[in-house]
A tleap script that builds the chain and sets N, CA, C and O, in Angstrom:
source leaprc.protein.ff14SB
mol = sequence {
  NMET TYR ILE LEU ILE GLY LEU ILE ILE LEU
  ALA VAL GLY ALA LEU ILE VAL ILE LYS ALA
  GLU ALA MET LEU SER ALA PHE GLY ARG ILE
  ALA PHE PHE GLU ARG TYR LEU GLY THR GLU
  GLY GLY SER ARG LEU GLY TYR LYS LEU VAL
  GLY LEU LEU ILE ILE PHE ILE GLY MET LEU
  VAL MET THR ASN MET ILE GLY GLY PHE LEU
  GLU TRP VAL LEU GLY PRO LEU LEU ARG LEU
  SER ARG MET ASN ILE LYS CASN
}
set mol.1.N position { 10.559 -11.627 14.811 }
set mol.1.CA position { 10.980 -10.428 14.278 }
set mol.1.C position { 9.937 -9.871 13.287 }
set mol.1.O position { 9.628 -8.680 13.302 }
set mol.2.N position { 9.393 -10.776 12.412 }
set mol.2.CA position { 8.378 -10.398 11.493 }
set mol.2.C position { 7.158 -9.779 12.102 }
set mol.2.O position { 6.549 -8.873 11.534 }
set mol.3.N position { 6.805 -10.273 13.260 }
set mol.3.CA position { 5.622 -9.767 13.957 }
set mol.3.C position { 5.822 -8.344 14.373 }
set mol.3.O position { 4.921 -7.516 14.239 }
set mol.4.N position { 7.047 -8.038 14.901 }
set mol.4.CA position { 7.306 -6.681 15.373 }
set mol.4.C position { 7.298 -5.736 14.181 }
set mol.4.O position { 6.685 -4.670 14.227 }
set mol.5.N position { 7.985 -6.136 13.107 }
set mol.5.CA position { 8.067 -5.211 11.962 }
set mol.5.C position { 6.659 -5.002 11.345 }
set mol.5.O position { 6.283 -3.902 10.941 }
set mol.6.N position { 5.905 -6.126 11.298 }
set mol.6.CA position { 4.546 -6.012 10.770 }
set mol.6.C position { 3.660 -5.113 11.597 }
set mol.6.O position { 2.875 -4.329 11.064 }
set mol.7.N position { 3.789 -5.230 12.892 }
set mol.7.CA position { 2.942 -4.367 13.822 }
set mol.7.C position { 3.307 -2.888 13.624 }
set mol.7.O position { 2.429 -2.026 13.643 }
set mol.8.N position { 4.658 -2.584 13.425 }
set mol.8.CA position { 5.006 -1.225 13.190 }
set mol.8.C position { 4.443 -0.701 11.915 }
set mol.8.O position { 3.919 0.412 11.902 }
set mol.9.N position { 4.520 -1.447 10.824 }
set mol.9.CA position { 3.930 -1.052 9.554 }
set mol.9.C position { 2.444 -0.918 9.691 }
set mol.9.O position { 1.869 0.027 9.151 }
set mol.10.N position { 1.799 -1.811 10.381 }
set mol.10.CA position { 0.340 -1.761 10.604 }
set mol.10.C position { -0.022 -0.467 11.372 }
set mol.10.O position { -0.976 0.218 11.003 }
set mol.11.N position { 0.727 -0.134 12.422 }
set mol.11.CA position { 0.455 1.023 13.165 }
set mol.11.C position { 0.630 2.330 12.330 }
set mol.11.O position { -0.139 3.274 12.509 }
set mol.12.N position { 1.599 2.381 11.456 }
set mol.12.CA position { 1.816 3.539 10.598 }
set mol.12.C position { 0.617 3.666 9.688 }
set mol.12.O position { 0.080 4.759 9.510 }
set mol.13.N position { 0.184 2.535 9.101 }
set mol.13.CA position { -1.009 2.545 8.236 }
set mol.13.C position { -2.269 3.015 8.979 }
set mol.13.O position { -3.060 3.792 8.445 }
set mol.14.N position { -2.439 2.542 10.189 }
set mol.14.CA position { -3.619 2.994 10.906 }
set mol.14.C position { -3.558 4.425 11.298 }
set mol.14.O position { -4.602 5.074 11.368 }
set mol.15.N position { -2.380 4.973 11.564 }
set mol.15.CA position { -2.280 6.418 11.853 }
set mol.15.C position { -2.610 7.196 10.588 }
set mol.15.O position { -3.286 8.220 10.688 }
set mol.16.N position { -2.184 6.781 9.426 }
set mol.16.CA position { -2.436 7.497 8.217 }
set mol.16.C position { -4.006 7.525 8.012 }
set mol.16.O position { -4.580 8.564 7.685 }
set mol.17.N position { -4.646 6.374 8.212 }
set mol.17.CA position { -6.098 6.340 8.070 }
set mol.17.C position { -6.802 7.233 9.073 }
set mol.17.O position { -7.724 7.966 8.715 }
set mol.18.N position { -6.379 7.178 10.318 }
set mol.18.CA position { -7.055 7.937 11.330 }
set mol.18.C position { -6.791 9.454 11.203 }
set mol.18.O position { -7.675 10.289 11.394 }
set mol.19.N position { -5.584 9.743 10.885 }
set mol.19.CA position { -5.173 11.175 10.776 }
set mol.19.C position { -5.087 11.676 9.332 }
set mol.19.O position { -4.162 12.411 8.985 }
set mol.20.N position { -6.051 11.279 8.489 }
set mol.20.CA position { -6.016 11.692 7.081 }
set mol.20.C position { -6.155 13.240 6.923 }
set mol.20.O position { -5.582 13.824 6.002 }
set mol.21.N position { -6.918 13.883 7.829 }
set mol.21.CA position { -7.015 15.327 7.810 }
set mol.21.C position { -5.683 15.963 8.107 }
set mol.21.O position { -5.298 16.921 7.436 }
set mol.22.N position { -4.966 15.462 9.090 }
set mol.22.CA position { -3.668 15.984 9.431 }
set mol.22.C position { -2.645 15.791 8.313 }
set mol.22.O position { -1.804 16.652 8.056 }
set mol.23.N position { -2.743 14.633 7.657 }
set mol.23.CA position { -1.884 14.395 6.483 }
set mol.23.C position { -2.169 15.356 5.406 }
set mol.23.O position { -1.237 15.813 4.743 }
set mol.24.N position { -3.405 15.701 5.179 }
set mol.24.CA position { -3.869 16.683 4.164 }
set mol.24.C position { -3.315 18.063 4.518 }
set mol.24.O position { -2.840 18.787 3.643 }
set mol.25.N position { -3.375 18.420 5.790 }
set mol.25.CA position { -2.792 19.689 6.214 }
set mol.25.C position { -1.302 19.747 6.089 }
set mol.25.O position { -0.772 20.803 5.745 }
set mol.26.N position { -0.596 18.684 6.344 }
set mol.26.CA position { 0.845 18.645 6.316 }
set mol.26.C position { 1.444 18.562 4.928 }
set mol.26.O position { 2.450 19.206 4.630 }
set mol.27.N position { 0.790 17.729 4.050 }
set mol.27.CA position { 1.384 17.473 2.781 }
set mol.27.C position { 0.585 18.096 1.640 }
set mol.27.O position { 1.098 18.171 0.523 }
set mol.28.N position { -0.623 18.536 1.866 }
set mol.28.CA position { -1.406 19.198 0.820 }
set mol.28.C position { -2.172 18.190 0.017 }
set mol.28.O position { -2.149 16.986 0.269 }
set mol.29.N position { -2.874 18.752 -0.993 }
set mol.29.CA position { -3.635 17.935 -1.921 }
set mol.29.C position { -2.780 17.291 -2.974 }
set mol.29.O position { -1.749 17.831 -3.377 }
set mol.30.N position { -3.204 16.160 -3.410 }
set mol.30.CA position { -2.506 15.386 -4.441 }
set mol.30.C position { -3.362 15.454 -5.704 }
set mol.30.O position { -4.535 15.082 -5.669 }
set mol.31.N position { -2.806 15.917 -6.804 }
set mol.31.CA position { -3.615 16.173 -8.018 }
set mol.31.C position { -4.239 14.852 -8.536 }
set mol.31.O position { -5.375 14.871 -9.009 }
set mol.32.N position { -3.544 13.741 -8.458 }
set mol.32.CA position { -4.096 12.482 -8.987 }
set mol.32.C position { -5.373 12.105 -8.223 }
set mol.32.O position { -6.392 11.745 -8.812 }
set mol.33.N position { -5.280 12.199 -6.929 }
set mol.33.CA position { -6.483 11.873 -6.101 }
set mol.33.C position { -7.608 12.875 -6.328 }
set mol.33.O position { -8.770 12.473 -6.374 }
set mol.34.N position { -7.320 14.105 -6.465 }
set mol.34.CA position { -8.334 15.094 -6.735 }
set mol.34.C position { -8.971 14.916 -8.084 }
set mol.34.O position { -10.158 15.193 -8.258 }
set mol.35.N position { -8.212 14.468 -9.022 }
set mol.35.CA position { -8.791 14.242 -10.431 }
set mol.35.C position { -9.715 13.051 -10.444 }
set mol.35.O position { -10.837 13.137 -10.943 }
set mol.36.N position { -9.258 11.942 -9.901 }
set mol.36.CA position { -10.005 10.683 -9.981 }
set mol.36.C position { -10.916 10.356 -8.816 }
set mol.36.O position { -11.814 9.525 -8.951 }
set mol.37.N position { -10.699 11.004 -7.653 }
set mol.37.CA position { -11.539 10.760 -6.501 }
set mol.37.C position { -12.190 11.981 -6.034 }
set mol.37.O position { -12.703 12.000 -4.915 }
set mol.38.N position { -12.212 13.035 -6.825 }
set mol.38.CA position { -12.628 14.398 -6.418 }
set mol.38.C position { -14.055 14.454 -5.891 }
set mol.38.O position { -14.286 15.154 -4.905 }
set mol.39.N position { -15.020 13.770 -6.476 }
set mol.39.CA position { -16.362 13.888 -5.972 }
set mol.39.C position { -16.643 13.020 -4.792 }
set mol.39.O position { -17.660 13.195 -4.121 }
set mol.40.N position { -15.759 12.076 -4.515 }
set mol.40.CA position { -15.937 11.146 -3.369 }
set mol.40.C position { -15.049 11.425 -2.185 }
set mol.40.O position { -15.042 10.645 -1.233 }
set mol.41.N position { -14.282 12.532 -2.207 }
set mol.41.CA position { -13.413 12.795 -1.054 }
set mol.41.C position { -12.049 13.302 -1.448 }
set mol.41.O position { -11.342 13.900 -0.636 }
set mol.42.N position { -11.691 13.079 -2.632 }
set mol.42.CA position { -10.363 13.621 -3.117 }
set mol.42.C position { -9.199 13.089 -2.320 }
set mol.42.O position { -9.053 11.886 -2.101 }
set mol.43.N position { -8.390 14.009 -1.902 }
set mol.43.CA position { -7.092 13.643 -1.252 }
set mol.43.C position { -7.326 12.943 0.105 }
set mol.43.O position { -6.551 12.067 0.487 }
set mol.44.N position { -8.336 13.308 0.792 }
set mol.44.CA position { -8.595 12.622 2.051 }
set mol.44.C position { -8.826 11.153 1.867 }
set mol.44.O position { -8.268 10.332 2.595 }
set mol.45.N position { -9.659 10.809 0.883 }
set mol.45.CA position { -9.973 9.435 0.564 }
set mol.45.C position { -8.673 8.784 0.024 }
set mol.45.O position { -8.432 7.620 0.346 }
set mol.46.N position { -7.873 9.428 -0.731 }
set mol.46.CA position { -6.631 8.944 -1.232 }
set mol.46.C position { -5.695 8.567 -0.107 }
set mol.46.O position { -5.110 7.484 -0.108 }
set mol.47.N position { -5.553 9.482 0.873 }
set mol.47.CA position { -4.673 9.221 2.005 }
set mol.47.C position { -5.200 7.980 2.731 }
set mol.47.O position { -4.384 7.175 3.180 }
set mol.48.N position { -6.490 7.782 2.870 }
set mol.48.CA position { -7.057 6.675 3.571 }
set mol.48.C position { -6.815 5.319 2.785 }
set mol.48.O position { -6.554 4.261 3.359 }
set mol.49.N position { -6.924 5.454 1.477 }
set mol.49.CA position { -6.605 4.245 0.658 }
set mol.49.C position { -5.157 3.832 0.782 }
set mol.49.O position { -4.837 2.647 0.877 }
set mol.50.N position { -4.282 4.831 0.780 }
set mol.50.CA position { -2.843 4.503 0.969 }
set mol.50.C position { -2.643 3.881 2.327 }
set mol.50.O position { -1.885 2.915 2.424 }
set mol.51.N position { -3.280 4.372 3.403 }
set mol.51.CA position { -3.130 3.854 4.722 }
set mol.51.C position { -3.664 2.406 4.764 }
set mol.51.O position { -3.048 1.555 5.406 }
set mol.52.N position { -4.788 2.110 4.100 }
set mol.52.CA position { -5.306 0.741 3.983 }
set mol.52.C position { -4.364 -0.240 3.301 }
set mol.52.O position { -4.231 -1.400 3.692 }
set mol.53.N position { -3.712 0.287 2.255 }
set mol.53.CA position { -2.736 -0.503 1.544 }
set mol.53.C position { -1.529 -0.804 2.464 }
set mol.53.O position { -1.013 -1.922 2.456 }
set mol.54.N position { -1.093 0.167 3.233 }
set mol.54.CA position { 0.009 -0.075 4.160 }
set mol.54.C position { -0.375 -1.044 5.245 }
set mol.54.O position { 0.437 -1.874 5.653 }
set mol.55.N position { -1.657 -0.950 5.742 }
set mol.55.CA position { -2.127 -1.909 6.725 }
set mol.55.C position { -2.122 -3.302 6.116 }
set mol.55.O position { -1.673 -4.241 6.774 }
set mol.56.N position { -2.602 -3.479 4.886 }
set mol.56.CA position { -2.537 -4.787 4.248 }
set mol.56.C position { -1.088 -5.356 4.144 }
set mol.56.O position { -0.836 -6.521 4.451 }
set mol.57.N position { -0.156 -4.482 3.699 }
set mol.57.CA position { 1.214 -4.911 3.598 }
set mol.57.C position { 1.785 -5.323 5.013 }
set mol.57.O position { 2.531 -6.292 5.152 }
set mol.58.N position { 1.385 -4.524 6.029 }
set mol.58.CA position { 1.809 -4.883 7.432 }
set mol.58.C position { 1.260 -6.200 7.860 }
set mol.58.O position { 1.943 -6.941 8.567 }
set mol.59.N position { 0.054 -6.535 7.467 }
set mol.59.CA position { -0.501 -7.824 7.862 }
set mol.59.C position { 0.274 -8.947 7.113 }
set mol.59.O position { 0.555 -9.993 7.697 }
set mol.60.N position { 0.605 -8.731 5.865 }
set mol.60.CA position { 1.354 -9.752 5.168 }
set mol.60.C position { 2.715 -9.938 5.745 }
set mol.60.O position { 3.192 -11.067 5.856 }
set mol.61.N position { 3.362 -8.857 6.120 }
set mol.61.CA position { 4.674 -9.008 6.775 }
set mol.61.C position { 4.543 -9.671 8.139 }
set mol.61.O position { 5.358 -10.529 8.477 }
set mol.62.N position { 3.563 -9.309 8.916 }
set mol.62.CA position { 3.360 -9.877 10.214 }
set mol.62.C position { 3.126 -11.405 10.175 }
set mol.62.O position { 3.589 -12.136 11.050 }
set mol.63.N position { 2.420 -11.853 9.173 }
set mol.63.CA position { 2.108 -13.305 9.092 }
set mol.63.C position { 3.117 -13.988 8.186 }
set mol.63.O position { 2.958 -15.163 7.856 }
set mol.64.N position { 4.132 -13.280 7.790 }
set mol.64.CA position { 5.218 -13.861 6.924 }
set mol.64.C position { 4.620 -14.379 5.560 }
set mol.64.O position { 5.087 -15.403 5.062 }
set mol.65.N position { 3.688 -13.750 5.001 }
set mol.65.CA position { 3.100 -14.175 3.777 }
set mol.65.C position { 3.445 -13.214 2.631 }
set mol.65.O position { 2.907 -13.341 1.531 }
set mol.66.N position { 4.337 -12.261 2.888 }
set mol.66.CA position { 4.654 -11.284 1.888 }
set mol.66.C position { 5.383 -11.898 0.696 }
set mol.66.O position { 5.190 -11.444 -0.432 }
set mol.67.N position { 6.193 -12.890 0.908 }
set mol.67.CA position { 6.952 -13.557 -0.123 }
set mol.67.C position { 6.035 -14.262 -1.138 }
set mol.67.O position { 6.213 -14.177 -2.353 }
set mol.68.N position { 5.034 -14.968 -0.557 }
set mol.68.CA position { 4.090 -15.744 -1.430 }
set mol.68.C position { 3.243 -14.778 -2.176 }
set mol.68.O position { 2.930 -15.028 -3.340 }
set mol.69.N position { 2.839 -13.657 -1.566 }
set mol.69.CA position { 1.940 -12.722 -2.211 }
set mol.69.C position { 2.715 -12.022 -3.350 }
set mol.69.O position { 2.165 -11.847 -4.437 }
set mol.70.N position { 3.956 -11.626 -3.125 }
set mol.70.CA position { 4.726 -11.033 -4.229 }
set mol.70.C position { 4.957 -12.000 -5.351 }
set mol.70.O position { 4.905 -11.643 -6.528 }
set mol.71.N position { 5.218 -13.253 -4.967 }
set mol.71.CA position { 5.445 -14.284 -5.985 }
set mol.71.C position { 4.205 -14.480 -6.821 }
set mol.71.O position { 4.307 -14.683 -8.031 }
set mol.72.N position { 3.013 -14.424 -6.200 }
set mol.72.CA position { 1.769 -14.528 -6.880 }
set mol.72.C position { 1.478 -13.367 -7.812 }
set mol.72.O position { 1.030 -13.558 -8.942 }
set mol.73.N position { 1.741 -12.147 -7.317 }
set mol.73.CA position { 1.496 -10.906 -8.078 }
set mol.73.C position { 2.490 -10.811 -9.245 }
set mol.73.O position { 2.094 -10.488 -10.365 }
set mol.74.N position { 3.755 -11.084 -8.996 }
set mol.74.CA position { 4.804 -10.896 -9.973 }
set mol.74.C position { 5.114 -12.156 -10.759 }
set mol.74.O position { 5.965 -12.124 -11.648 }
set mol.75.N position { 4.448 -13.268 -10.458 }
set mol.75.CA position { 4.670 -14.549 -11.192 }
set mol.75.C position { 4.565 -14.489 -12.660 }
set mol.75.O position { 5.439 -15.022 -13.343 }
set mol.76.N position { 3.509 -13.847 -13.232 }
set mol.76.CA position { 3.407 -13.804 -14.679 }
set mol.76.C position { 4.562 -13.041 -15.342 }
set mol.76.O position { 5.023 -13.405 -16.424 }
set mol.77.N position { 5.027 -11.955 -14.655 }
set mol.77.CA position { 6.129 -11.198 -15.185 }
set mol.77.C position { 7.433 -11.993 -15.172 }
set mol.77.O position { 8.242 -11.937 -16.098 }
set mol.78.N position { 7.598 -12.751 -14.054 }
set mol.78.CA position { 8.796 -13.555 -13.927 }
set mol.78.C position { 8.846 -14.686 -14.963 }
set mol.78.O position { 9.902 -14.973 -15.527 }
set mol.79.N position { 7.694 -15.322 -15.207 }
set mol.79.CA position { 7.615 -16.356 -16.202 }
set mol.79.C position { 7.910 -15.769 -17.549 }
set mol.79.O position { 8.641 -16.376 -18.331 }
set mol.80.N position { 7.373 -14.611 -17.854 }
set mol.80.CA position { 7.583 -14.002 -19.155 }
set mol.80.C position { 9.045 -13.661 -19.354 }
set mol.80.O position { 9.563 -13.829 -20.458 }
set mol.81.N position { 9.731 -13.187 -18.319 }
set mol.81.CA position { 11.161 -12.821 -18.462 }
set mol.81.C position { 11.988 -14.069 -18.626 }
set mol.81.O position { 12.971 -14.058 -19.368 }
set mol.82.N position { 11.631 -15.128 -17.969 }
set mol.82.CA position { 12.359 -16.430 -18.151 }
set mol.82.C position { 12.180 -16.939 -19.559 }
set mol.82.O position { 13.152 -17.442 -20.122 }
set mol.83.N position { 11.029 -16.849 -20.166 }
set mol.83.CA position { 10.825 -17.263 -21.511 }
set mol.83.C position { 11.621 -16.422 -22.458 }
set mol.83.O position { 12.182 -16.975 -23.405 }
set mol.84.N position { 11.715 -15.145 -22.283 }
set mol.84.CA position { 12.538 -14.329 -23.174 }
set mol.84.C position { 14.019 -14.590 -23.080 }
set mol.84.O position { 14.740 -14.467 -24.070 }
set mol.85.N position { 14.500 -14.964 -21.849 }
set mol.85.CA position { 15.878 -15.277 -21.674 }
set mol.85.C position { 16.265 -16.574 -22.385 }
set mol.85.O position { 17.337 -16.663 -22.985 }
set mol.86.N position { 15.388 -17.577 -22.315 }
set mol.86.CA position { 15.677 -18.857 -22.894 }
set mol.86.C position { 15.715 -18.753 -24.459 }
set mol.86.O position { 16.482 -19.471 -25.099 }
set mol.87.N position { 14.890 -17.864 -25.060 }
set mol.87.CA position { 14.856 -17.744 -26.534 }
set mol.87.C position { 15.953 -16.968 -27.009 }
set mol.87.O position { 16.087 -16.762 -28.216 }
savepdb mol mol.pdb
quit
């Protein structure tokens, strides 16, 4: 089941990367991307970066490593919250 869901997420991310121009036409420019990535591609580059992030998440879901990755990323926050609860 994870493989199928991961492949779907991966395909959506690949479509976003491939069709960045169509995404720009459909949704318009995003001010954040234009401000910080303006000289290197602006919103087109931003859409491609979002697509790459979605592809990465799809790969994690497909290989069933999403739990370990989230535990690694959020681990310091979870440890901090446990320390505050005990005190």
